[in-house]
C-alpha positions in Angstrom: 115.4 92.9 116.3 117.1 94.3 113.3 117.7 98.0 112.9 114.4 98.7 111.1 112.4 96.7 113.7 114.1 98.7 116.5 113.1 102.0 114.8 109.5 100.8 114.5 109.5 99.8 118.2 110.8 103.3 119.1 108.1 105.0 117.0 105.4 103.4 119.3 107.2 103.6 122.6 106.6 106.5 125.0 109.7 108.5 126.0 108.7 107.8 129.6 109.3 104.1 129.1 112.6 104.8 127.5 113.6 107.0 130.3 112.8 104.3 132.8 114.8 101.8 130.7 117.8 104.1 130.6 117.6 104.7 134.4 117.8 101.0 134.9 121.1 100.9 132.9 122.5 104.1 134.5 122.3 106.0 131.2 121.4 109.7 131.4 119.8 110.3 128.1 116.9 112.6 128.9 116.5 116.3 128.3 114.9 119.3 129.9 112.7 122.1 128.6 112.4 121.0 125.0 108.9 120.6 123.6 107.2 119.7 120.3 105.5 122.5 118.4 102.9 120.3 116.8 100.0 119.4 119.1 97.7 116.4 119.1 98.5 112.8 118.3 101.6 112.7 116.2 103.9 109.6 115.8 107.1 109.7 117.7 110.0 111.4 116.0 112.8 108.8 115.7 116.1 109.0 113.8 119.9 109.2 114.1 121.3 112.6 115.1 122.9 114.9 112.6 124.4 117.4 115.0 125.0 121.2 114.5 127.1 123.2 117.0 126.6 127.0 117.4 128.9 129.0 119.7 128.9 132.6 120.9 129.9 135.0 118.1 133.6 135.4 117.6 134.2 138.6 115.6 137.0 138.3 113.1 137.0 134.5 113.1 136.9 132.7 109.7 133.7 131.0 108.7 133.8 128.1 106.2 130.9 126.1 107.6 127.9 125.1 105.4 124.8 127.2 105.7 121.6 126.0 107.3 120.0 125.1 103.9 123.0 122.9 103.1 122.9 121.2 106.5 119.1 120.6 106.2 119.7 118.9 102.8 122.2 116.5 104.5 119.2 114.9 106.3 118.4 112.6 103.4 117.8 109.3 105.3 115.6 109.9 108.2 118.1 111.9 110.4 117.0 114.3 113.1 118.8 117.6 112.8 120.0 118.4 116.3 121.0 122.0 116.8 122.9 123.0 119.9 122.1 126.7 120.1 123.5 127.8 123.5 120.0 127.9 124.9 119.5 131.1 122.9 116.4 133.2 123.2 117.1 134.5 119.7 115.5 132.7 116.8 118.0 130.2 115.4 116.1 128.9 112.4 112.7 129.0 110.8 110.1 127.7 108.4 112.1 127.6 105.2 114.9 125.6 106.7 112.4 123.2 108.3 110.7 122.7 105.0 114.0 122.0 103.2 114.9 119.4 105.8 111.4 117.8 105.5 111.6 117.6 101.7 115.2 116.2 101.9 114.0 113.3 104.1 114.6 114.4 107.7 112.7 112.7 110.5 112.6 116.0 112.4 114.4 119.0 113.9 115.5 119.7 117.5 116.7 123.1 118.5 118.1 123.8 121.9 116.8 127.4 121.8 114.2 129.5 120.0 112.9 129.6 116.5 110.9 131.9 114.2 107.9 131.2 111.9 106.2 129.2 114.6 102.8 128.9 112.9 104.3 127.9 109.6 106.4 125.2 111.2 103.3 123.9 113.1 101.6 123.5 109.7 104.3 121.1 108.6 104.0 117.3 109.0 107.6 116.9 110.1 107.9 117.1 114.0 109.8 120.1 115.3 111.1 120.5 118.8 112.5 123.7 120.5 112.4 125.8 123.6 110.2 128.7 122.3 110.1 131.4 119.7 111.5 134.8 119.3 112.2 137.8 117.1 115.8 138.7 117.6 118.1 137.3 114.9 120.7 134.8 116.2 123.4 136.1 113.9 124.0 139.0 116.4 125.0 136.6 119.1 125.9 133.2 117.6 127.8 131.6 114.8 127.9 128.1 113.4 131.0 126.3 114.5 130.8 122.6 113.4 128.6 119.9 112.0 128.5 116.3 113.1 130.4 116.7 116.3 129.4 115.8 119.9 127.1 118.5 121.3 125.1 119.2 124.5 121.4 119.7 124.1 118.9 120.2 126.9 121.4 119.0 129.5 122.3 115.8 127.5 125.3 114.9 125.4 124.4 113.9 121.8 126.9 112.2 119.5 126.4 112.0 115.8 124.4 108.9 115.0 122.8 108.6 118.5 119.1 107.9 118.2 116.8 110.8 119.0 113.2 110.0 120.1 110.6 112.6 120.7 107.0 112.5 121.7 104.6 115.0 123.4 106.6 114.8 126.6 109.9 115.8 125.1 113.1 114.3 123.9 115.3 111.3 124.9 118.7 110.5 123.4 119.6 106.8 123.1 123.4 106.2 122.7 123.7 104.3 119.4 126.1 101.7 120.9 123.6 100.8 123.7 120.4 100.8 121.6 119.6 97.1 121.9 120.1 97.1 125.6 117.7 100.0 126.1 115.1 98.5 123.9 115.4 95.1 125.7 114.7 96.9 129.0 111.9 99.1 127.5 110.0 96.1 126.4 109.5 95.0 130.0 108.9 98.6 131.2 106.0 98.7 128.7 104.5 95.5 130.2 104.9 96.9 133.7 103.1 100.1 132.7 100.2 98.1 131.3 99.9 96.0 134.5 100.1 99.2 136.6 97.3 100.9 134.6 95.1 97.9 134.9 95.7 97.8 138.7 94.8 101.5 139.0 91.6 101.0 137.1 90.4 98.1 139.4 91.4 100.2 142.4 94.0 97.7 143.6 95.5 97.9 147.1 98.4 100.3 147.7 100.6 97.3 148.4 99.9 95.9 144.9 100.4 99.2 143.2 103.7 99.7 145.0 104.8 96.2 144.2 104.1 96.6 140.5 105.8 100.0 140.4 108.7 98.7 142.3 109.6 96.4 139.4 110.5 99.4 137.2 114.1 99.9 138.5 114.9 96.2 138.5 117.2 95.4 135.5 115.7 92.7 133.3 118.1 89.7 133.1 
């Protein structure tokens, strides 16, 4: 597959299949506690990470980083804006920044913390992932430290350019240098899932169900 074909494959592949594929390869690319605001059937969010690092507020420290609108407008080619927000319960960003990113060409936004303007963001077509919503401004507790640096989000390390995939279950992070390997394994995982679902529907024996499921951890040659 070329890059475009891989992106199309990921748009149709459940994060569960990708998790199983990464587990085969010993890659820990799954996150915890991050969910999509939009409900219903929405295509997977897929794109390379543009990372944003927030840290606890350091009074007296110089700024110099671009603002959220400027960062959102960097997402011009299908990137996912990945915001490491120290698991904050303050709102970190909101509807206007989300819309700027959407109009710029972002594939989505992921915030490892809370947001504001929940209903407005839900009305947008662009997928948005976070841990909740809140009313306390982040500026009282956090400050922007860096853009496009390695960050930790939802218990997972994200490097700039890693591929972010989100569906209704949550987020997985695919290391960019291992993308082809993961997809190669995920193709077979998808086939196993189909076979398992068919066996469940015909009420196959426990032995058959366990035999099909037992193929999941076996690395495809």
